[in-house]
C-alpha positions in Angstrom: -44.3 -9.9 4.7 -45.0 -9.8 1.0 -48.2 -7.6 -0.7 -48.4 -6.3 -4.3 -50.7 -3.6 -5.2 -53.5 -4.3 -7.2 -56.7 -2.4 -8.5 -58.1 -4.5 -5.2 -56.1 -3.1 -3.0 -52.6 -4.5 -1.1 -53.1 -8.6 -1.6 -51.1 -11.2 0.7 -49.4 -13.8 -0.7 -46.8 -16.5 0.8 -44.1 -18.1 -1.6 -42.1 -21.0 -1.0 -39.6 -23.0 -3.0 -38.7 -22.8 -7.0 -39.3 -23.9 -10.1 -42.9 -23.8 -12.1 -45.5 -21.4 -10.3 -48.7 -22.9 -8.5 -50.8 -20.5 -7.9 -53.1 -21.6 -4.8 -56.5 -19.6 -4.1 -58.3 -20.0 -1.3 -62.5 -20.2 -1.1 -64.9 -17.3 0.0 -64.2 -16.4 3.9 -61.0 -18.3 4.1 -57.1 -17.5 3.4 -54.0 -18.7 2.4 -52.8 -20.8 5.6 -55.9 -23.4 3.8 -53.1 -24.6 2.0 -50.7 -25.0 5.0 -50.5 -28.9 4.7 -50.1 -29.1 0.9 -47.8 -25.7 0.6 -44.9 -27.5 1.9 -44.9 -30.7 -0.3 -45.4 -28.9 -3.2 -42.5 -26.6 -2.8 -40.1 -29.8 -3.1 -40.9 -29.3 -6.3 -42.7 -26.1 -7.2 -42.9 -22.2 -6.9 -46.2 -22.0 -4.6 -48.0 -18.8 -4.0 -50.5 -18.9 -1.9 -52.8 -15.6 -2.3 -55.1 -14.6 0.3 -57.9 -12.8 -2.0 -59.1 -9.1 -1.5 -60.9 -8.7 1.7 -59.8 -12.0 3.4 -57.0 -13.2 6.0 -54.2 -9.9 5.1 -55.2 -8.4 2.3 -56.9 -5.5 1.9 -60.5 -5.0 0.5 -59.5 -1.7 -1.5 -62.8 0.1 -1.1 -64.4 -1.4 -4.0 -67.5 -4.2 -4.1 -65.8 -7.7 -5.1 -66.8 -9.1 -8.2 -65.5 -12.1 -10.0 -64.0 -9.6 -12.5 -62.2 -7.6 -9.7 -60.6 -10.5 -8.4 -59.6 -11.5 -11.7 -58.1 -8.1 -12.3 -56.5 -8.8 -9.2 -55.0 -11.6 -9.6 -53.7 -11.0 -13.0 -51.6 -7.8 -11.4 -50.1 -9.9 -8.6 -49.0 -12.6 -11.3 -47.5 -9.7 -13.1 -45.5 -8.3 -10.7 -44.1 -11.8 -9.6 -43.3 -12.8 -13.5 -39.8 -11.1 -12.7 -39.3 -11.9 -9.5 -36.6 -14.6 -8.3 -38.3 -17.7 -6.3 -38.2 -17.7 -2.5 -35.1 -19.7 -1.1 
């Protein structure tokens, strides 16, 4: 299971496909599985990355209060960490 260490704790993500990246972000109280219906078809043309926000799904909360700034920082750290990784096959 892929996780990224961020300021908000460990963040789970699921990758599929290859090509230009498309990051899929769920709504509050949901998780990466919200995109199961579309991630497969998108992965035929793109590198899809479905994320569990901190405190949701398989991601940790990290002991900090969640606000928009923390989510933005966690997402930026996740994306930066994935920048050099190859697409899944």
